[in-house]
C-alpha positions as CSV (number, residue, x, y, z in Angstrom):
1,M,-14.5,-73.6,73.2
2,A,-10.7,-74.0,73.0
3,E,-9.1,-73.1,69.6
4,L,-6.8,-75.6,67.9
5,T,-3.1,-74.7,67.7
6,T,-1.7,-73.8,64.3
7,L,0.0,-77.2,63.9
8,E,-3.2,-79.0,64.8
9,S,-5.2,-76.9,62.4
10,L,-2.9,-77.7,59.6
11,L,-3.0,-81.4,60.4
12,E,-6.8,-81.3,60.5
13,M,-6.9,-79.7,57.1
14,G,-4.9,-82.6,55.7
15,F,-1.4,-81.2,55.4
16,D,1.5,-83.5,55.9
17,R,3.0,-83.2,59.4
18,N,6.5,-82.6,58.1
19,R,5.3,-79.7,56.0
20,A,3.1,-78.4,58.7
21,E,5.9,-78.3,61.2
22,K,8.2,-76.5,58.7
23,A,5.5,-73.9,58.1
24,V,4.9,-73.3,61.8
25,A,8.7,-73.0,62.5
26,N,9.5,-70.8,59.6
27,T,6.7,-68.4,60.4
28,G,7.5,-68.2,64.1
29,N,4.2,-69.7,65.1
30,Q,2.4,-66.4,64.2
31,G,-0.9,-67.9,63.1
32,I,-2.6,-70.1,60.6
33,E,-2.7,-67.5,57.8
34,Q,1.0,-67.0,57.8
35,A,1.6,-70.7,57.9
36,M,-0.8,-71.3,55.0
37,D,0.9,-68.6,53.0
38,W,4.3,-70.1,53.6
39,L,3.0,-73.6,52.5
40,M,1.5,-72.2,49.2
41,E,4.7,-70.2,48.4
42,H,7.0,-73.2,49.1
43,E,4.9,-76.1,47.9
44,N,7.2,-76.6,44.8
45,D,10.5,-76.3,46.7
46,P,12.7,-79.4,46.0
47,D,13.5,-79.8,49.8
48,I,9.9,-79.3,51.0
49,D,9.5,-83.0,52.0
50,E,12.9,-83.4,53.6
51,P,12.7,-84.4,57.3
52,F,12.2,-81.3,59.5
53,V,14.9,-80.8,62.2
54,P,13.8,-78.0,64.7
55,P,16.5,-75.6,65.8
56,V,17.9,-76.1,69.3
57,G,15.8,-74.5,72.0
58,N,12.8,-74.1,69.6
59,V,9.8,-76.3,70.4
60,L,6.7,-76.1,68.4
61,G,3.9,-74.5,70.4
62,G,6.5,-73.4,72.9
63,E,5.1,-69.9,73.1
64,A,1.7,-71.1,74.1
65,D,3.2,-73.6,76.6
66,S,5.3,-70.9,78.2
67,Q,2.4,-68.6,78.3
68,S,0.2,-71.2,80.1
69,T,3.1,-72.0,82.4
70,T,3.5,-68.4,83.4
71,E,-0.2,-68.1,83.9
72,Q,-0.2,-71.0,86.4
73,P,1.5,-69.2,89.3
74,S,-0.9,-66.3,89.1
75,L,-3.8,-68.8,89.1
76,A,-2.4,-70.5,92.2
77,D,-1.9,-67.2,93.9
78,T,-5.5,-66.3,93.2
79,A,-6.6,-69.7,94.6
80,E,-4.6,-69.0,97.8
81,G,-6.1,-65.6,98.1
82,T,-9.7,-66.7,97.5
83,A,-10.2,-70.1,99.0
84,G,-13.8,-70.1,98.3
85,D,-13.4,-69.6,94.6
86,G,-10.4,-71.9,94.1
87,S,-12.4,-74.7,92.5
88,C,-13.9,-72.2,89.9
89,D,-10.4,-70.9,89.0
90,N,-9.1,-74.4,88.5
91,D,-12.0,-75.2,86.2
92,D,-11.4,-72.1,84.1
93,S,-7.7,-72.7,83.7
94,A,-8.3,-76.3,82.5
95,K,-8.2,-76.8,78.8
96,I,-11.7,-77.8,77.5
97,P,-11.4,-80.3,74.6
98,M,-13.2,-79.4,71.4
99,S,-16.1,-81.4,70.2
100,E,-16.2,-83.0,66.8
101,D,-18.6,-80.5,65.5
102,E,-16.4,-77.6,66.7
103,K,-13.4,-79.2,65.1
104,L,-15.3,-79.6,61.8
105,E,-16.4,-76.0,62.0
106,Q,-12.9,-74.7,62.5
107,V,-11.5,-76.9,59.8
108,R,-14.2,-75.6,57.5
109,R,-13.3,-72.0,58.2
110,L,-9.6,-72.8,57.6
111,E,-10.3,-74.5,54.3
112,E,-12.4,-71.5,53.2
113,L,-9.5,-69.3,54.1
114,M,-7.1,-71.5,52.2
115,R,-9.4,-71.4,49.1
116,V,-9.4,-67.6,49.3
117,K,-5.6,-67.6,49.6
118,Q,-5.3,-69.9,46.6
119,A,-7.7,-67.7,44.5
120,E,-5.6,-64.6,45.4
121,R,-2.5,-66.4,44.4
122,R,-4.0,-67.5,41.0
123,E,-5.2,-64.0,40.4
124,R,-1.7,-62.6,41.2
125,E,-0.1,-65.2,38.8
126,R,-2.6,-64.3,36.1
127,A,-1.8,-60.6,36.4
128,E,1.9,-61.4,36.2
129,E,1.4,-63.4,33.1
130,L,-0.6,-60.6,31.5
131,E,2.1,-58.1,32.4
132,H,4.8,-60.4,30.9
133,E,2.8,-60.8,27.7
134,K,2.4,-57.0,27.5
135,Q,6.1,-56.5,27.8
136,R,6.8,-59.2,25.2
137,R,4.4,-57.5,22.7
138,K,5.9,-54.1,23.5
139,H,9.4,-55.5,22.8
140,G,8.2,-57.0,19.6
141,Q,6.7,-53.8,18.4
142,E,9.9,-51.9,19.2
143,L,11.9,-54.4,17.2
144,Q,9.4,-54.0,14.3
145,Q,9.7,-50.2,14.5
146,I,13.5,-50.5,14.4
147,R,13.4,-52.9,11.5
148,Q,11.0,-50.6,9.6
149,K,13.2,-47.5,10.3
150,L,16.3,-49.3,8.9
151,Q,14.3,-50.2,5.8
152,D,13.1,-46.6,5.4
153,D,16.7,-45.3,5.9
154,D,18.0,-47.7,3.2
155,M,15.2,-46.7,0.8
156,K,16.0,-43.0,1.5
157,K,19.7,-43.5,0.9
158,L,19.0,-45.3,-2.4
159,T,16.5,-42.5,-3.5
160,D,19.0,-39.8,-2.6
161,Q,21.7,-41.7,-4.5
162,R,19.5,-41.9,-7.6
163,M,18.7,-38.2,-7.4
164,K,22.3,-37.3,-7.0
165,E,23.2,-39.4,-10.0
166,K,20.4,-37.8,-12.1
167,M,21.7,-34.3,-11.1
168,E,25.2,-35.3,-12.1
169,D,23.9,-36.6,-15.4
170,K,22.1,-33.4,-16.0
171,M,25.1,-31.3,-15.2
172,A,27.3,-33.6,-17.5
173,R,24.8,-33.2,-20.3
174,Q,24.9,-29.4,-19.9
175,R,28.7,-29.4,-20.0
176,V,28.6,-31.4,-23.2
177,K,26.1,-29.0,-24.8
178,D,28.2,-26.0,-23.8
179,K,31.3,-27.7,-25.3
180,I,29.5,-28.4,-28.5
181,A,28.4,-24.8,-28.7
182,R,32.0,-23.5,-28.1
183,D,33.3,-25.9,-30.8
184,R,30.8,-24.6,-33.3
185,E,31.8,-21.0,-32.6
186,E,35.5,-21.8,-32.9
187,R,34.9,-23.6,-36.3
188,A,32.8,-20.7,-37.5
189,Q,35.6,-18.2,-36.6
190,K,38.3,-20.4,-38.1
191,F,36.6,-21.2,-41.4
192,G,34.1,-18.4,-41.9
193,G,36.4,-15.3,-42.3
194,G,37.7,-14.7,-46.0
195,G,39.2,-11.5,-47.5
196,P,38.5,-10.2,-51.1
197,P,40.4,-12.1,-53.9
198,S,43.8,-10.6,-54.9
199,T,44.6,-8.9,-58.3
200,A,47.0,-11.7,-59.3
201,A,44.4,-14.3,-58.7
202,S,41.8,-12.4,-60.8
203,S,44.2,-12.2,-63.8
204,Q,44.7,-15.9,-63.9
205,P,42.2,-18.1,-65.7
206,A,39.3,-19.1,-63.7
207,Q,39.8,-22.5,-62.0
208,P,37.2,-24.6,-60.3
209,C,36.9,-23.4,-56.7
210,P,37.4,-26.0,-54.0
211,P,34.3,-26.5,-51.9
212,S,34.0,-23.9,-49.2
213,P,34.8,-25.2,-45.8
214,T,32.1,-22.9,-44.3
215,S,29.4,-24.4,-46.4
216,H,30.2,-28.0,-45.6
217,G,32.2,-27.9,-42.4
218,P,34.4,-30.7,-41.1
219,P,33.5,-34.3,-42.0
220,P,30.9,-35.6,-39.6
221,T,32.1,-37.9,-36.8
222,K,30.3,-40.7,-35.1
223,K,28.3,-39.4,-32.2
224,E,29.2,-40.7,-28.8
225,Y,26.3,-41.2,-26.4
226,D,26.9,-40.9,-22.7
227,E,23.5,-42.0,-21.6
228,S,20.8,-44.6,-22.5
229,R,17.1,-44.5,-22.3
230,I,15.8,-47.9,-21.1
231,Q,12.2,-49.0,-21.2
232,V,11.4,-52.1,-19.0
233,R,8.3,-54.1,-19.5
234,M,7.1,-55.7,-16.2
235,L,5.4,-59.1,-15.7
236,D,2.0,-57.6,-15.6
237,G,2.4,-55.6,-18.9
238,S,3.2,-52.2,-17.3
239,T,6.3,-50.4,-18.3
240,L,9.0,-48.4,-16.5
241,T,11.2,-45.8,-18.3
242,A,14.4,-44.3,-17.0
243,V,17.7,-42.7,-18.2
244,F,21.0,-44.3,-17.2
245,K,24.6,-43.5,-17.8
246,A,26.2,-45.4,-20.7
247,Q,28.9,-46.7,-18.3
248,E,26.5,-47.8,-15.6
249,P,26.3,-51.6,-15.2
250,L,23.1,-53.5,-16.1
251,A,22.7,-54.3,-12.4
252,A,21.7,-50.6,-11.9
253,V,18.7,-51.3,-14.1
254,R,17.7,-54.3,-12.1
255,V,18.0,-52.4,-8.8
256,Y,15.8,-49.7,-10.3
257,V,13.2,-52.3,-11.3
258,Q,13.3,-53.8,-7.8
259,V,12.7,-50.4,-6.1
260,N,10.2,-48.9,-8.5
261,G,8.5,-51.9,-10.0
262,N,5.6,-54.0,-8.8
263,T,7.4,-57.3,-8.6
264,P,6.4,-59.4,-5.5
265,E,8.8,-59.1,-2.6
266,G,11.4,-61.8,-2.7
267,Q,10.6,-62.6,-6.4
268,D,13.8,-63.4,-8.3
269,F,13.9,-62.2,-11.9
270,T,16.2,-61.6,-14.8
271,L,16.2,-59.2,-17.8
272,L,16.2,-60.1,-21.5
273,S,16.2,-58.3,-24.8
274,P,13.2,-59.3,-27.0
275,Y,14.7,-58.5,-30.5
276,P,17.0,-60.3,-30.9
277,R,16.2,-62.4,-27.9
278,H,19.0,-62.5,-25.4
279,V,18.8,-63.5,-21.7
280,Y,21.3,-61.6,-19.6
281,T,23.3,-63.6,-17.1
282,E,24.8,-62.6,-13.8
283,L,28.1,-61.8,-15.6
284,D,26.2,-59.5,-17.9
285,M,24.9,-57.6,-14.9
286,E,28.4,-56.3,-14.2
287,K,29.0,-55.1,-17.8
288,P,28.3,-51.4,-18.8
289,L,25.2,-50.7,-20.9
290,K,27.4,-49.4,-23.7
291,E,29.3,-52.7,-23.9
292,L,26.0,-54.6,-24.0
293,G,24.7,-52.5,-27.0
294,L,21.9,-50.9,-25.0
295,V,23.0,-47.3,-25.8
296,P,21.4,-44.8,-26.7
297,S,18.1,-46.7,-26.1
298,A,16.8,-50.2,-25.5
299,V,13.7,-52.2,-24.5
300,L,14.1,-54.9,-21.8
301,V,11.6,-57.4,-20.5
302,V,11.4,-58.7,-16.9
303,A,11.2,-62.5,-16.8
304,K,11.0,-65.0,-13.9
305,K,13.9,-67.2,-13.2
């Protein structure tokens, strides 16, 4: 049984002649499998259906033709050497045409091979898609981790800032206490020491004594507060309490509520005083607590905008 050539096999399988000739030429006529691989890889090329122009000196099936041509002299020499067997050699060298059943069987084998190749190609494409999806998810997770790290860093910076401010407030309060203690000692030393009354003063008639400065001290002055204790009532009825500097803006209280409160993320809110009722505006957020009358203590309520 004579095998079909690569070009004939592709034509029998239903491939277009132009595509089949291109496949055979581009694979160097190395076999049906290579030609089928080339066709499946280049079936979506924009120039796949352009007319095929074979290179000069390259004839499809030329290798097989040249092989059969080179074989003919040797067959002729054999015929001359063995006259009695000449007719048998000529019969063997002749190409026996394939029957229809043989052609169908070979086409069936090639179609099965093509199905296997297509299945392998689909499996390879599916594996590439899965790998691409894995890489996409990995990239998304890395972005999420970076975003979370930035948020954690911002939260840590804000917490460190608040701790630093509290420490500064504590040190400032201690300095004020120390100064008050020194002032009391100085006043006690200034007004507390008094010698015995002189003889001249005892001979004079008794006069009403002025009030002793040590008993009463200097006239009281209005106390200046440098901090404010703020209690904030949340939307759900819970409360937050914190101490702020008197010169801190009201915006610091709002930031504290955003960080430590349980308001939903993205929820916009404002602050108000219940008695007397006063809703603070954005301009009020930049004013110090002392200027807004929230020193030394105040109660604020969180309200939705």
